[in-house]
KOLTOR-709846 format. One record per atom (N, C-alpha, C): residue in one letter; atom name; x negated, y negated, z negated; residue number from 1. Coordinates in Angstrom, 3 decimals. Each point is the difference from the previous one (the first is absolute). Example, Ala and Ser with C-alpha at 12.3 -4.5 7.8 and 13.67 -1.06 7.14 Angstrom:
(A,N,(-13.190,5.690,-7.800),1)
(A,CA,(0.890,-1.190,0.000),1)
(A,C,(-0.900,-1.200,0.000),1)
(S,N,(0.350,-1.050,0.720),2)
(S,CA,(-0.820,-1.190,-0.060),2)
(S,C,(0.770,-1.090,-0.730),2)
END
This chain:
(M,N,(-101.008,24.078,-32.822),1)
(M,CA,(0.936,0.669,0.615),1)
(M,C,(0.159,0.152,1.572),1)
(A,N,(-1.201,-0.426,0.533),2)
(A,CA,(-0.107,-0.518,1.566),2)
(A,C,(-0.334,1.291,0.732),2)
(E,N,(0.823,0.672,0.373),3)
(E,CA,(0.027,1.130,0.633),3)
(E,C,(0.240,-0.165,1.616),3)
(G,N,(-0.318,0.446,0.736),4)
(G,CA,(0.171,0.399,1.158),4)
(G,C,(-0.401,-1.480,0.783),4)
(E,N,(0.236,-0.107,1.397),5)
(E,CA,(0.004,-0.987,0.978),5)
(E,C,(0.548,-1.817,-0.718),5)
(F,N,(1.213,0.424,-0.522),6)
(F,CA,(0.643,-1.155,-0.145),6)
(F,C,(0.100,-0.175,-1.484),6)
(G,N,(-0.951,0.457,-0.985),7)
(G,CA,(0.397,0.246,-1.845),7)
(G,C,(-0.443,-1.409,0.039),7)
(S,N,(-0.437,-1.412,0.433),8)
(S,CA,(-0.409,-0.875,-0.631),8)
(S,C,(1.085,-0.957,0.224),8)
(I,N,(1.228,0.150,0.753),9)
(I,CA,(1.202,-0.652,0.640),9)
(I,C,(0.458,-0.612,-1.366),9)
(N,N,(0.718,1.194,-0.795),10)
(N,CA,(0.745,-0.981,-1.263),10)
(N,C,(-0.609,1.299,-1.194),10)
(P,N,(-0.892,-0.286,-0.851),11)
(P,CA,(-0.560,0.866,-0.661),11)
(P,C,(1.014,0.045,-1.215),11)
(Q,N,(1.080,-0.932,-0.342),12)
(Q,CA,(0.680,0.627,-0.694),12)
(Q,C,(1.332,0.856,0.217),12)
(I,N,(-0.046,0.424,1.158),13)
(I,CA,(0.549,1.300,0.610),13)
(I,C,(-0.314,1.326,-0.755),13)
(L,N,(0.680,0.544,-0.768),14)
(L,CA,(-0.673,1.196,-0.998),14)
(L,C,(0.317,1.335,1.287),14)
(G,N,(0.809,-0.389,0.815),15)
(G,CA,(0.372,1.606,1.317),15)
(G,C,(1.324,-0.129,0.366),15)
(D,N,(0.000,1.135,0.519),16)
(D,CA,(1.486,0.099,0.248),16)
(D,C,(0.445,1.266,-0.473),16)
(I,N,(1.490,0.176,-0.235),17)
(I,CA,(0.946,1.231,-0.123),17)
(I,C,(0.986,0.005,0.962),17)
(V,N,(-0.417,1.322,0.315),18)
(V,CA,(0.818,0.681,1.293),18)
(V,C,(1.083,1.059,-0.679),18)
(I,N,(1.154,0.132,0.165),19)
(I,CA,(0.788,1.219,-0.275),19)
(I,C,(0.788,0.259,1.069),19)
(S,N,(0.253,1.443,0.385),20)
(S,CA,(0.594,0.278,0.745),20)
(S,C,(1.173,0.288,-0.331),20)
(V,N,(1.093,-0.421,0.270),21)
(V,CA,(1.397,-0.150,-0.306),21)
(V,C,(0.391,1.597,-0.102),21)
(E,N,(-0.104,1.140,1.261),22)
(E,CA,(-0.047,0.978,0.333),22)
(E,C,(-0.271,0.769,-1.306),22)
(T,N,(-1.397,0.110,-0.208),23)
(T,CA,(-0.510,0.366,-1.002),23)
(T,C,(0.868,-0.313,-1.401),23)
(A,N,(0.058,-0.861,-0.212),24)
(A,CA,(0.624,-0.535,-1.308),24)
(A,C,(1.114,0.571,-0.082),24)
(S,N,(1.124,-0.111,1.195),25)
(S,CA,(1.084,0.666,-0.040),25)
(S,C,(-0.034,1.512,-0.390),25)
(R,N,(-0.906,0.716,0.539),26)
(R,CA,(-0.172,1.265,0.029),26)
(R,C,(-0.503,0.577,-1.528),26)
(D,N,(-1.215,-0.767,-0.555),27)
(D,CA,(0.231,0.296,-1.735),27)
(D,C,(0.913,-0.563,-0.667),27)
(A,N,(0.506,-0.745,0.611),28)
(A,CA,(1.213,-0.522,-1.181),28)
(A,C,(1.231,0.916,0.057),28)
(S,N,(0.407,0.660,1.141),29)
(S,CA,(0.890,1.063,0.003),29)
(S,C,(-0.672,1.359,-0.655),29)
(A,N,(-0.976,0.221,0.211),30)
(A,CA,(-0.768,1.162,-0.643),30)
(A,C,(0.072,0.132,-1.621),30)
(G,N,(-0.132,-1.652,-0.436),31)
(G,CA,(-0.114,-0.166,-1.612),31)
(G,C,(1.388,-0.600,-0.417),31)
(Q,N,(1.130,0.441,0.833),32)
(Q,CA,(1.629,-0.551,-0.252),32)
(Q,C,(-0.531,-1.785,-0.801),32)
(L,N,(-0.437,-0.679,1.010),33)
(L,CA,(-0.445,-1.328,-0.430),33)
(L,C,(1.038,-1.187,0.968),33)
(D,N,(-0.034,-1.105,-0.367),34)
(D,CA,(0.661,-1.117,0.943),34)
(D,C,(-1.363,-0.162,1.237),34)
(L,N,(0.412,-0.438,0.932),35)
(L,CA,(-1.073,-0.290,0.795),35)
(L,C,(-0.794,-1.307,-0.610),35)
(M,N,(0.910,-0.990,-0.108),36)
(M,CA,(-0.577,-1.243,-0.321),36)
(M,C,(-0.903,0.171,-1.451),36)
(D,N,(0.405,0.773,-0.783),37)
(D,CA,(-0.726,0.591,-1.160),37)
(D,C,(-1.363,0.303,0.554),37)
(E,N,(0.156,0.977,0.765),38)
(E,CA,(-1.382,0.735,0.433),38)
(E,C,(-1.098,-1.219,0.900),38)
(I,N,(0.513,-0.981,0.465),39)
(I,CA,(-0.642,-0.931,0.709),39)
(I,C,(-0.164,-1.195,-0.845),39)
(E,N,(0.375,-0.192,-1.171),40)
(E,CA,(-0.357,-0.667,-0.878),40)
(E,C,(-1.203,0.565,-0.855),40)
(F,N,(0.207,1.200,-0.394),41)
(F,CA,(-1.247,0.597,-0.599),41)
(F,C,(-1.376,0.266,0.956),41)
(L,N,(0.408,0.088,1.152),42)
(L,CA,(-1.039,0.182,0.827),42)
(L,C,(-1.093,-1.566,0.134),42)
(L,N,(0.938,-1.009,0.370),43)
(L,CA,(-0.804,-1.337,-0.075),43)
(L,C,(-0.471,-0.253,-1.430),43)
(I,N,(0.656,0.422,-0.945),44)
(I,CA,(-0.825,0.335,-1.238),44)
(I,C,(-1.401,0.225,-0.266),44)
(H,N,(0.264,1.246,0.525),45)
(H,CA,(-1.186,0.737,0.428),45)
(H,C,(-1.080,-0.236,0.352),45)
(G,N,(0.272,-0.549,1.074),46)
(G,CA,(-0.983,-0.830,1.044),46)
(G,C,(-0.556,-1.280,-0.041),46)
(L,N,(0.952,-0.736,-0.873),47)
(L,CA,(-0.704,-1.202,-0.906),47)
(L,C,(-1.322,0.315,-0.836),47)
(L,N,(0.677,1.308,-0.961),48)
(L,CA,(-1.087,-0.071,-0.987),48)
(L,C,(-1.052,1.087,0.402),48)
(H,N,(-0.214,0.478,1.365),49)
(H,CA,(-1.124,0.365,0.886),49)
(H,C,(-0.819,-1.272,-0.027),49)
(L,N,(0.405,-0.706,0.809),50)
(L,CA,(-0.682,-1.488,0.444),50)
(L,C,(-0.610,-0.563,-0.803),50)
(L,N,(0.968,-0.137,-1.289),51)
(L,CA,(-0.470,-0.598,-1.509),51)
(L,C,(-1.437,0.855,-0.342),51)
(G,N,(-0.219,1.187,0.225),52)
(G,CA,(-0.788,0.804,-0.252),52)
(G,C,(-0.004,1.405,-0.695),52)
(Y,N,(1.476,0.213,-0.243),53)
(Y,CA,(0.240,0.901,-1.086),53)
(Y,C,(-0.326,1.334,1.100),53)
(D,N,(0.191,0.879,-1.030),54)
(D,CA,(-0.308,1.452,1.048),54)
(D,C,(0.638,1.235,-0.832),54)
(H,N,(0.318,1.027,0.788),55)
(H,CA,(0.454,1.182,-0.731),55)
(H,C,(-0.793,1.493,0.416),55)
(E,N,(-0.219,-0.321,1.239),56)
(E,CA,(-0.542,1.421,0.580),56)
(E,C,(-1.582,0.058,-0.181),56)
(E,N,(-0.967,-1.003,0.044),57)
(E,CA,(-1.671,0.038,-0.532),57)
(E,C,(0.020,-0.315,-1.422),57)
(A,N,(0.902,-0.452,-0.611),58)
(A,CA,(0.081,-0.669,-1.303),58)
(A,C,(-0.091,1.452,-1.157),58)
(A,N,(-0.762,-0.494,-1.292),59)
(A,CA,(0.373,0.517,-1.440),59)
(A,C,(1.334,0.037,-0.209),59)
(A,N,(0.466,0.996,-0.542),60)
(A,CA,(1.367,0.626,-0.940),60)
(A,C,(0.331,-1.274,-0.090),60)
(K,N,(-1.018,-0.690,-0.550),61)
(K,CA,(0.911,-1.580,-1.418),61)
(K,C,(0.096,-0.861,1.536),61)
(K,N,(-0.613,-0.507,0.916),62)
(K,CA,(0.294,-0.760,0.894),62)
(K,C,(1.122,0.401,0.725),62)
(A,N,(0.378,0.807,0.455),63)
(A,CA,(1.194,0.494,0.631),63)
(A,C,(1.486,0.123,-0.799),63)
(A,N,(-0.331,0.492,-1.077),64)
(A,CA,(0.964,-0.248,-1.476),64)
(A,C,(0.459,-2.079,0.543),64)
(E,N,(-0.916,-0.568,-0.074),65)
(E,CA,(0.226,-1.278,-0.374),65)
(E,C,(0.751,-0.605,1.497),65)
(M,N,(-0.389,0.727,1.035),66)
(M,CA,(0.139,-0.512,1.295),66)
(M,C,(1.888,0.328,-0.138),66)
(K,N,(0.085,1.204,-0.499),67)
(K,CA,(1.267,0.286,-0.215),67)
(K,C,(0.960,-0.527,-1.044),67)
(A,N,(-0.509,-0.361,-0.899),68)
(A,CA,(0.758,-1.006,-1.124),68)
(A,C,(0.143,-1.086,1.073),68)
(R,N,(-0.942,-0.522,0.238),69)
(R,CA,(-0.005,-1.652,1.073),69)
(R,C,(1.497,0.201,0.943),69)
(E,N,(-0.070,1.021,0.481),70)
(E,CA,(1.106,0.152,1.243),70)
(E,C,(1.218,0.197,-0.748),70)
(R,N,(0.031,0.132,-1.110),71)
(R,CA,(1.475,0.400,-0.762),71)
(R,C,(0.475,-1.431,-0.519),71)
(E,N,(-1.273,-0.483,-0.530),72)
(E,CA,(0.329,-1.596,-0.815),72)
(E,C,(0.538,-0.702,1.464),72)
(L,N,(-0.714,0.003,0.905),73)
(L,CA,(0.688,-0.876,1.185),73)
(L,C,(1.012,0.425,0.843),73)
(F,N,(0.273,1.421,0.099),74)
(F,CA,(1.329,0.336,0.386),74)
(F,C,(1.369,-0.317,-0.894),74)
(F,N,(-0.474,-0.177,-1.644),75)
(F,CA,(0.835,-0.037,-0.651),75)
(F,C,(0.536,-1.949,0.211),75)
(F,N,(-0.989,-0.224,-0.140),76)
(F,CA,(0.098,-1.754,0.208),76)
(F,C,(0.611,-0.275,1.182),76)
(L,N,(-0.027,0.272,1.185),77)
(L,CA,(0.852,0.108,1.572),77)
(L,C,(1.293,0.049,-0.419),77)
(R,N,(0.354,1.381,-0.847),78)
(R,CA,(1.051,0.331,-0.593),78)
(R,C,(0.970,-1.061,-0.257),78)
(H,N,(-0.684,-0.747,-0.951),79)
(H,CA,(0.910,-0.604,-1.244),79)
(H,C,(-0.495,-1.828,0.273),79)
(C,N,(-0.609,-0.098,1.198),80)
(C,CA,(-0.331,-1.051,-0.113),80)
(C,C,(1.132,-0.958,1.082),80)
(H,N,(0.401,-1.198,-0.622),81)
(H,CA,(1.372,-0.490,1.067),81)
(H,C,(-0.761,-1.421,0.032),81)
(L,N,(-0.027,-0.306,1.499),82)
(L,CA,(-0.330,-1.267,0.191),82)
(L,C,(1.041,-0.666,0.360),82)
(D,N,(0.499,-0.813,-0.496),83)
(D,CA,(1.377,-0.627,0.069),83)
(D,C,(-0.475,-1.235,0.452),83)
END
């Protein structure tokens, strides 16, 4: 995965996740969600894309797998306590 001019600097890096807080806030309000929940969901969603999951170009089964993994990870974050 050595893309671009600096792709070989650290091949262990999967990529970047950029979240617009303004857009997340607008989407959270529209869906009557908590802003932090929306940001956590977007982070999970972006991470899954970096790991190769797809929902736009993939078959319905693959898109459903991504959605299931999103729910699983979101639930884990909600119930994980790092004491």
